[in-house]
N, C-alpha and C positions, 0 to 999 in steps of 0.2 A: 555313600549312596547318593545319587542325584536323580532328579526328576526330568523326564524327557518332555520338551515343550515344542509345539509346532512352530514353524518359521514365523508366521504372522504374530503369534503370541510373544515369541522371543523378541521380535523387533519392537513391539509396543512396550514390553517390559524393559528392554535395554534403554529406550528413549526416556521412559519415566525415571529409571534409576540414575541415568546420567544427570537429569534435571535435579534430582534429590542430592546427588553428590556435589554438584556445583552450588546449589542454594544452601545446603546444610554444612558445607565444608567439612565433610567427614573423611576419615582415613580408612574406614572399614564399612562396608555395606553388604548385607546379605539378605536374601529371601530364602527361607527354609520352611519345611513343613513342621507341623507340631510333633512329628516323630523324628525330626532331625535330618531329613533328606534335603539336599541342596537343590534349589531352583536357580539361584544366581548368587555369585560370590565375588567380591572385590576387596582387597586389602593392600595397604602399603606395608603391613607388617609381615613377619615370617610365620604367622599363624597357619596351621594346617587346616584347610577348608573342611574336611570331614570331622575332625575333632572339634573345631570351633562350632560347627553346626549342631553336633550332638550335644555339646555342653550347653549351648544357647537354648536348645529345645528343652533340655532337662531343667534349666533355670526357669523357663516359662511355665513348664508343667508343675514344678514345685511351688512357684508363686500362685498359680491357679488353685492348687490344693490348699495352700495356707489361707488365702483370702476366702475360699469357700467355707473353711472351718470357722471363721469369725463372722461370716454372713455379709461380706462386702460385695458379693456378686462377682461377675467376670472381670478379669484384669483387662485394662486397656493398654497400659504401658508399664514396663518395669524399667526403672532408671537406676543405674549404678554409677555413682560418682566416686572417682578414685583420686588418689594423690596427684597423678599425672595424666588424667583423662577421664573419659566417661564411656558408658555403653548404654544404649536405649534399645529395649525390645518392645516393639509395637505389635499388639495382637491384631491379626488380619483374618479372623475366622479360622480357616484350615491352615493358614500360613502365619509366619512371624517375620516381621521386618526388623533386622538387627542393624544398628548404626553405632559407630564409635569414632572417637577422635581424641587426640592428645591435647588439643586446645580446649581447656575447660571453660574458657570465656564464651565459647560458641554453644554451650550446653542448652540454654533456653531457646535460642533461635533454631537450633537443630531439632529440638523436640517439636517446635511449632511447625517446621517444614514437614516432618513426618506425619503429623496430624493432617496437614493440608493435602498431602499427596495420598493418604490412605484410601479415600473413596475410589479414586482412579485405579490405584493398585488392586483393590478388591475386585473391581470390574474386570481388569485384565486377568487376574488369577482365577476368576470363576470359570474361565475357558479351559482350565486344566482339569481333566477328569480325575476323580479319586483313584481310579484303577491304574493311574500312571505312576503311583508311588506306593 
């Protein structure tokens, strides 16, 4: 499932995501809803966009549930470090920004880039009505 975005919002979103991809040096970048619908998706891997989006949303929602049980408040980021890469899920209110790369050395700088771009992404994504997904 994917979200329909008007042309103006799509152009702004594409520009911002291009900047993130270049600055963060990520191999995978997606914007999804908290229910797993795709807004934007790019990957150098063979990952299925629908499956990846659904799994990422599930991971975010499971983490939200876990941290609420222990009283840590709302999640801001979920960081998964792997043997040969990493995945970062950044909470953007109604949306989730997902980034990943095989180069583990870029983990810290990538996380920082996502944090820096989050306010602008939030502003862009607010233009998408909830009834679009």
